[in-house]
C-alpha positions in Angstrom: 0.0 0.0 0.0 2.9 2.3 0.7 4.2 1.7 -2.8 0.8 2.7 -4.2 0.9 6.0 -2.2 -1.6 4.8 0.5 0.0 5.9 3.7 -1.7 5.7 7.0 -0.2 5.7 10.5 -0.9 2.0 11.0 0.6 1.1 7.6 3.8 3.0 8.3 4.1 1.3 11.7 3.3 -2.1 10.3 5.9 -1.7 7.5 8.5 -1.0 10.2 8.0 -4.3 12.0 10.5 -7.0 11.2 10.8 -9.3 14.2 8.8 -12.5 14.7 8.2 -11.4 18.3 6.2 -8.4 16.9 3.3 -10.8 15.9 0.8 -9.4 18.4 1.6 -5.8 17.4 1.5 -6.6 13.7 -1.9 -8.3 14.0 -3.3 -5.3 15.8 -1.8 -2.8 13.3 -3.0 -4.9 10.4 -6.6 -4.7 11.7 -6.3 -0.9 12.1 -4.7 -0.6 8.6 -7.7 -2.4 7.1 -10.1 0.0 8.8 -8.1 3.1 7.9 -8.2 2.0 4.2 -12.0 1.6 4.4 -12.0 -2.2 4.1 -13.9 -4.5 6.3 -13.1 -8.0 7.4 -15.6 -10.7 6.4 -17.4 -12.5 9.2 -15.3 -15.2 10.9 -17.7 -17.9 9.5 -16.9 -16.8 5.9 -13.2 -16.9 6.6 -13.4 -20.4 8.1 -15.5 -21.7 5.2 -12.9 -20.3 2.8 -10.2 -22.0 4.8 -12.1 -25.3 4.7 -12.3 -25.0 0.9 -8.5 -24.3 0.8 -7.9 -27.5 2.7 -10.3 -29.4 0.4 -8.2 -28.2 -2.6 -5.1 -29.4 -0.9 -6.7 -32.8 -0.2 -7.7 -33.2 -3.9 -4.4 -32.0 -5.2 -2.5 -34.5 -3.0 -0.7 -31.7 -1.1 -2.4 -32.8 2.1 -3.1 -36.2 3.4 -6.9 -36.7 3.3 -7.3 -37.9 6.9 -5.3 -34.9 8.2 -7.3 -32.5 6.1 -10.6 -34.1 7.2 -9.6 -33.6 10.8 -8.9 -29.9 10.2 -12.2 -29.4 8.4 -14.0 -31.4 11.0 -12.7 -29.0 13.7 -13.8 -26.0 11.6 -17.2 -27.7 11.3 -17.6 -28.0 15.0 -16.3 -24.4 15.6 -19.0 -23.2 13.3 -21.7 -25.4 14.9 -22.2 -27.8 12.1 -23.0 -25.7 9.0 -24.6 -27.7 6.2 -21.6 -27.5 3.8 -19.2 -29.0 6.3 -21.4 -31.4 8.2 -20.2 -34.5 6.3 -16.6 -33.7 7.3 -17.7 -33.7 11.0 -19.1 -37.2 10.5 -16.1 -38.4 8.5 -13.7 -36.9 11.0 -15.4 -38.8 13.8 -15.7 -42.0 11.8 -12.0 -42.3 10.8 -10.8 -43.2 14.3 -11.9 -45.9 16.7 -14.2 -47.6 14.3 -11.9 -50.4 13.1 -14.2 -53.0 14.9 -16.9 -52.2 12.3 -14.5 -52.1 9.4 -13.9 -48.3 9.1 -10.2 -47.3 9.0 -8.3 -44.2 8.1 -7.3 -45.9 4.9 -10.8 -47.1 4.0 -12.4 -43.8 4.5 -10.0 -41.8 2.3 -12.0 -42.1 -0.9 -15.1 -40.7 0.9 -13.0 -37.8 2.2 -11.7 -37.0 -1.3 -15.3 -37.1 -2.6 -16.5 -34.8 0.2 -13.7 -32.4 -0.7 -14.9 -32.3 -4.3 -18.5 -31.8 -3.3 -17.5 -28.9 -0.9 -15.7 -27.1 -3.8 -18.8 -27.6 -6.1 -21.0 -25.7 -3.7 
């Protein structure tokens, strides 16, 4: 933004940070910068659904192991109180552990996780 001539107090301060220990300050300044520029953050639920879709893309591309991705999306599902588009991941996340006695294993459930990821991206 500084290169584009958009200079606000928070942006200048944010640009001056360079230490990993400055994360808290950087986070706060980033939020102020967004407001100073007239932008608004989307609701937390929108951000989490977007994150779930990013995870789904990683599952499909093979960049993320399906079971691991399913657990992450399952956690997002629970954090958002079981939204329709993520509810199947909540169930798959639960089913992939401690169900070997009925024939469900992490390996056997992978095709369903991949299919659920594809469905999430269609919606």
